[in-house]
C-alpha positions in Angstrom: 2.1 32.2 -11.6 1.6 28.5 -10.0 2.8 27.9 -7.0 4.6 24.8 -6.5 4.2 24.5 -2.8 0.4 24.6 -3.2 0.4 22.1 -6.4 2.2 19.5 -4.0 -0.4 19.7 -2.0 -3.0 18.9 -3.8 -4.7 15.6 -3.9 -4.9 13.5 -7.2 -8.4 14.7 -7.9 -7.9 17.9 -6.6 -4.6 18.2 -9.4 -7.3 16.8 -12.4 -10.1 19.3 -11.6 -7.4 22.2 -11.8 -6.2 20.9 -14.8 -9.5 20.7 -16.5 -10.5 23.9 -15.6 -7.3 25.4 -17.1 -5.6 26.8 -13.7 -2.7 24.7 -14.0 -1.0 22.7 -16.9 0.3 19.1 -16.8 3.9 20.8 -17.4 3.2 22.7 -14.6 2.0 20.1 -12.0 5.2 17.6 -13.2 7.7 20.2 -13.2 6.1 21.4 -9.5 6.5 17.8 -8.1 10.3 17.3 -9.9 11.5 20.4 -8.0 9.9 18.6 -4.8 11.9 15.5 -5.2 14.9 17.7 -6.1 14.8 19.0 -3.2 14.1 15.9 -0.8 15.2 12.6 -2.7 19.2 13.2 -1.5 17.2 12.9 2.0 14.1 10.5 1.1 15.8 8.5 -1.6 12.4 7.2 -2.7 13.2 6.9 -6.1 14.8 3.8 -8.0 14.2 5.4 -11.6 13.8 9.1 -12.6 14.1 10.9 -15.7 13.2 14.0 -15.4 13.2 15.0 -19.2 11.2 12.3 -19.9 8.6 12.9 -17.3 8.1 16.6 -18.6 8.1 15.6 -22.3 5.6 13.6 -21.4 3.7 16.0 -19.5 3.7 18.1 -22.5 2.3 15.6 -24.5 -0.8 15.4 -22.4 -1.0 18.8 -23.1 -0.8 19.3 -26.7 -3.9 16.8 -26.5 -7.7 16.9 -25.4 -8.0 15.9 -21.7 -9.2 12.6 -21.5 -9.8 10.5 -18.0 -10.6 10.5 -14.9 -6.5 11.1 -13.3 -5.5 13.3 -16.7 -2.4 14.7 -15.9 -1.7 13.2 -12.5 2.0 11.8 -11.5 2.0 8.9 -10.2 4.7 6.4 -8.7 4.7 2.6 -9.2 6.7 0.4 -7.1 9.4 -1.3 -8.8 8.2 -4.7 -9.5 5.5 -3.5 -11.6 6.4 -3.5 -14.9 6.6 -0.7 -17.3 7.6 -0.3 -21.0 9.4 2.5 -21.0 11.4 2.9 -17.6 13.3 0.2 -16.0 11.8 -2.6 -13.9 14.7 -3.6 -11.8 12.7 -5.7 -8.6 14.7 -4.3 -5.7 17.6 -6.9 -7.2 21.4 -6.0 -9.1 20.5 -9.4 -10.9 17.8 -7.5 -13.1 19.5 -4.3 -13.3 19.0 -2.3 -16.2 15.9 -4.8 -17.4 13.4 -3.3 -19.9 9.8 -4.8 -20.2 8.4 -5.3 -23.2 4.8 -3.8 -22.1 3.3 -2.0 -18.9 1.8 -3.8 -16.7 -2.1 -3.6 -15.9 -2.3 -1.2 -13.5 0.4 0.9 -15.4 -1.7 0.6 -18.8 -4.8 1.3 -17.2 -3.6 4.6 -15.0 -2.5 6.0 -18.8 -5.9 5.0 -20.1 -7.6 7.6 -17.7 -4.7 10.7 -18.2 -2.2 9.8 -15.1 1.3 10.1 -15.5 3.8 7.6 -14.4 6.6 10.1 -13.0 9.2 7.2 -12.5 9.3 3.7 -10.2 9.6 3.9 -6.3 11.8 1.9 -4.4 11.0 -0.9 -3.0 12.9 -4.0 -0.9 14.3 -6.6 -2.7 12.1 -9.0 -4.6 9.6 -7.0 -2.1 10.7 -9.2 0.8 12.7 -8.7 3.6 16.0 -6.6 2.5 15.6 -3.2 2.8 16.4 -0.5 -0.6 17.2 2.3 0.2 14.3 4.7 1.1 14.1 6.5 4.4 11.3 7.5 6.3 10.6 11.3 5.1 9.3 12.5 8.6 12.7 11.2 10.4 15.5 9.5 8.3 16.6 7.6 11.0 13.8 5.5 10.7 12.4 3.0 8.6 9.4 3.9 6.0 8.7 0.3 6.4 8.4 -1.8 3.2 8.3 -3.7 1.1 6.2 -0.6 -0.8 9.0 2.3 1.0 9.0 4.0 -1.9 6.1 4.5 -2.9 5.0 5.4 0.4 7.4 8.1 1.2 6.7 9.7 -2.3 3.5 10.1 -1.0 3.7 11.7 2.6 6.7 13.8 1.4 4.5 15.5 -1.6 6.8 13.8 -4.3 3.5 12.5 -6.1 -0.1 12.4 -5.0 -0.5 8.7 -5.7 1.6 5.7 -6.1 0.8 2.2 -6.7 2.3 -1.1 -4.2 1.5 -4.2 -3.7 1.2 -6.4 -0.5 1.6 -10.0 0.4 2.2 -9.4 3.9 1.4 -5.8 5.3 3.7 -4.1 2.7 0.9 -1.6 2.0 -0.7 -0.9 5.4 3.1 -1.1 7.1 4.5 1.7 5.2 1.4 3.9 4.9 0.9 4.0 8.4 4.6 4.1 9.5 4.5 7.3 6.6 1.5 9.2 7.7 -0.4 8.2 4.0 -3.4 6.9 3.2 -3.1 3.1 2.5 -5.4 0.3 0.7 -5.4 -3.0 0.0 -8.3 -4.2 -1.9 -10.4 -7.4 -1.8 -8.2 -9.9 -3.0 -8.6 -10.7 -6.3 -10.0 -7.4 -7.5 -7.0 -5.5 -9.4 -5.0 -7.6 -11.9 -1.5 -8.4 -11.4 -0.4 -9.0 -14.7 3.1 -7.9 -15.3 3.4 -6.8 -11.4 6.6 -9.6 -10.0 4.8 -12.5 -8.0 5.5 -13.3 -4.8 3.3 -14.9 -3.2 0.4 -15.8 -5.7 -2.0 -17.0 -3.1 -1.4 -13.8 -1.0 -0.6 -10.7 -3.5 -2.4 -7.6 -4.4 -2.0 -4.3 -5.6 -2.2 -1.5 -3.1 -2.9 2.8 -3.4 -1.0 5.1 -1.2 -2.7 8.8 -1.5 -3.5 11.8 1.0 -7.4 11.1 0.3 -10.1 8.6 0.6 -11.6 10.6 -2.4 -8.2 9.3 -4.1 -8.1 6.0 -3.0 -12.0 5.4 -4.4 -11.1 7.1 -7.5 -7.7 5.4 -8.0 -9.4 1.8 -7.2 -11.9 2.5 -10.1 -9.9 3.0 -12.3 -7.2 0.1 -11.6 -10.5 -2.3 -11.6 -11.7 -1.0 -14.8 -14.7 0.8 -14.0 -16.2 4.2 -14.2 -15.3 5.9 -11.2 -18.5 6.5 -8.5 -18.2 8.9 -5.7 -17.6 8.0 -2.2 -21.2 7.4 -0.4 -22.5 10.4 1.9 -25.5 8.9 3.1 -24.5 5.7 5.0 -26.9 5.5 8.1 -25.9 4.4 11.4 -23.0 2.8 11.7 -22.5 -0.4 13.8 -18.3 -0.6 14.2 -16.6 -3.6 15.7 -13.5 -2.6 18.2 -11.0 -5.8 17.7 -8.7 -6.6 20.0 -6.6 -9.5 17.8 -4.9 -12.1 19.8 -1.3 -10.3 19.3 -3.4 -7.5 21.3 -0.3 -7.7 24.3 2.5 -7.8 21.6 1.3 -3.9 20.5 3.2 -1.2 22.7 1.2 0.1 25.1 1.0 3.7 23.7 -0.7 2.0 20.7 -3.2 -0.3 22.6 -4.2 3.7 24.0 -4.2 5.1 21.1 -6.7 2.8 19.4 -9.1 2.3 22.7 -9.5 6.1 22.5 -10.5 6.2 19.2 -12.7 3.7 19.5 -14.2 5.8 22.4 -14.2 9.0 19.7 -16.1 6.7 17.7 -18.9 6.1 20.0 -19.3 9.7 20.9 -19.6 10.5 17.5 -22.6 8.4 17.3 -21.4 5.3 15.9 -22.6 1.8 17.9 -18.9 0.3 18.8 -19.0 -3.0 20.1 -15.4 -5.1 20.7 -14.7 -8.3 19.4 -11.4 -10.4 19.7 -9.7 -12.7 16.7 -9.0 -15.7 19.2 -6.1 -17.6 19.5 -7.0 -20.1 17.1 -6.1 -17.4 14.3 -2.5 -17.7 15.4 -1.8 -20.6 13.5 -1.9 -18.3 10.4 1.5 -16.9 11.5 2.6 -20.0 10.6 0.6 -20.7 7.9 1.4 -17.8 6.3 5.3 -18.0 6.8 5.1 -21.5 4.3 2.7 -20.6 2.0 4.8 -17.4 1.2 7.9 -19.3 1.5 6.7 -22.4 -0.9 5.4 -19.9 -3.8 8.4 -17.3 -3.9 10.8 -20.0 -3.6 9.5 -21.5 -6.8 9.0 -17.9 -8.5 12.9 -17.6 -7.8 14.2 -20.8 -9.2 16.0 -19.2 -12.2 17.6 -16.5 -9.8 18.4 -19.1 -7.3 19.7 -21.6 -10.0 21.7 -18.6 -11.9 22.6 -15.8 -9.5 21.8 -17.0 -5.6 25.0 -15.6 -4.1 23.8 -11.9 -5.7 20.6 -12.5 -3.5 20.9 -11.3 0.4 21.5 -13.6 3.2 18.4 -12.5 4.4 16.1 -13.8 1.9 17.8 -16.8 0.9 18.4 -18.3 4.3 15.0 -16.4 5.4 11.8 -17.2 3.4 13.5 -18.5 0.7 15.0 -21.7 2.9 11.7 -22.2 5.0 10.1 -22.4 1.5 12.4 -25.1 0.3 12.2 -26.9 3.2 8.7 -26.6 3.0 6.8 -30.2 1.8 3.4 -29.9 -1.0 1.8 -31.8 2.0 2.8 -29.4 4.3 1.8 -26.3 2.1 -1.5 -27.4 1.2 -2.3 -28.2 5.0 -1.4 -24.6 5.5 -3.6 -23.5 2.5 -6.4 -25.6 3.8 -5.9 -24.1 7.4 -6.6 -20.5 6.0 -10.0 -21.6 3.6 -11.1 -22.6 6.9 -10.0 -19.1 9.0 -11.0 -17.1 6.1 -14.6 -18.7 6.5 -14.4 -18.3 10.4 -12.8 -14.4 9.7 -15.9 -13.8 7.8 -18.2 -15.2 10.4 -16.8 -13.3 13.2 -16.9 -9.8 11.0 -20.4 -10.4 10.4 -22.3 -8.4 12.3 -20.5 -5.0 11.4 -20.6 -2.9 9.1 -16.6 -2.1 9.5 -14.0 -3.0 11.8 -11.4 -0.9 13.4 -8.0 -2.6 14.4 -4.5 -2.1 14.8 -1.8 -0.7 12.1 1.2 -1.5 14.3 3.1 0.9 16.2 5.4 4.0 15.4 8.0 3.0 12.7 10.8 2.1 15.0 14.6 3.7 14.6 16.6 1.5 11.9 16.1 0.1 8.7 14.4 -3.2 9.2 11.4 -2.6 7.0 9.0 -5.4 8.2 8.4 -5.6 11.4 5.5 -7.0 13.6 4.6 -8.8 10.6 2.0 -10.8 12.9 -0.7 -7.2 12.8 -1.7 -8.1 9.0 -1.3 -11.5 8.7 -4.9 -12.4 9.8 -6.4 -10.0 7.3 -4.4 -10.2 4.1 -5.4 -14.1 4.6 -8.7 -13.3 5.3 -8.9 -11.0 1.8 -10.6 -9.0 2.8 -10.2 -4.6 1.8 -8.8 -2.4 4.5 -8.0 0.9 4.4 -5.7 2.4 6.5 -6.2 5.9 8.1 -3.5 8.3 9.2 -4.7 9.9 12.0 -2.9 9.2 15.0 0.8 10.0 16.9 3.4 7.7 18.9 5.4 8.9 21.8 8.2 9.9 19.5 5.8 12.0 17.4 5.7 9.4 14.4 2.7 8.6 12.9 0.4 5.7 14.0 -2.4 4.2 11.7 -5.4 2.3 12.3 -7.3 -0.2 9.9 -10.6 0.4 8.6 -11.9 -3.5 7.3 -14.7 -3.9 5.7 -15.8 -8.0 4.8 -14.8 -8.9 1.0 -16.3 -7.4 -2.0 -17.7 -4.7 0.4 -14.9 -1.8 -0.8 -17.4 1.0 -1.2 -19.3 0.8 1.6 -15.5 0.9 3.2 -14.6 4.0 1.5 -17.6 6.0 3.0 -17.5 4.3 6.9 -13.4 5.3 6.6 -14.0 8.4 5.5 -16.5 9.0 8.4 -14.2 7.7 10.9 -11.2 9.8 9.6 -13.5 12.9 10.0 -14.1 11.7 13.6 -10.3 10.6 14.7 -8.5 13.1 12.4 
């Protein structure tokens, strides 16, 4: 008899290995996840679409075939701005209720090619923006799970699925991963294909992964990039870590500052070279740049919705980011993009001396449903196009998770995984 309590706590890699050696079937894994969802979904509300009968039928179909792919039989969730041919994709808005895409997004097709099973669609904020969805933080329902990939983070954190796909335009993978206490990964910009994913701001958008181990992050990253999976390197030389106190350091809670400083000391005691550095005040200009670039592009992307269904868009979005975008001139938009290019190059120079960088992932989740507190924590790194892994290593004064970001230079994602795993072992 398979122990459901044990199965749902397996990582994706552990699940795939158990299925491969015949210790468990795809159907048993799927039913264990569905049982957990049945138990917890009324409180967590992580799922926008879930059809248990469809999921079990898909698992049985996998069991009838030969095992194939590195994620064979592993259930995953996908943020509900990602197209799926056999499930609705509603983009977090009643405007598109019941919408059925004609085909899978590239990331879902690649996941299925690797043998993974799409369990359902996870809750997103409205158009992956600032108006909250229904999801609650599984560790404290009075607190936000963070957005916009709210349901993806909550589902992984609450042992409903071992893997979930999110997206990030500002901090929409990093923030909910930190708030819910899971590993979160935003890749080097452009590495993962976004065909079939609703575009919020094409200059900034990436896919992202939520998981419960670095091994799973690395494995799923290779699947979504479409390359043969490689193990996380175990033979890294001594690392030089840059400990970053960004220009917004004073805006963080004192408790968060203390946690990060203690973390840096522990890393140093663990044998790594740690050097303090700062993102100077010039990077503060990226806050305005992000606001105007994302608003300008989103307002154009949602032209049809604004023309035909403006009254069904939340006031938060309509009179916030969309208004900012419509009022922004193309000249200003172009100037902001040029500023980003210049500071992106400067960020690369600042990070050049270090193997990886340790930086804040924000404070602990606040009480209430604001899905996007402290957006300034994430803007420089997102605009910089650098990869980041969020590690669930700290607890805040209320006992809620506080993550830390480990970042690498662009295109150095594999080194990032190895370094992040070593740092996690020192901090966990």
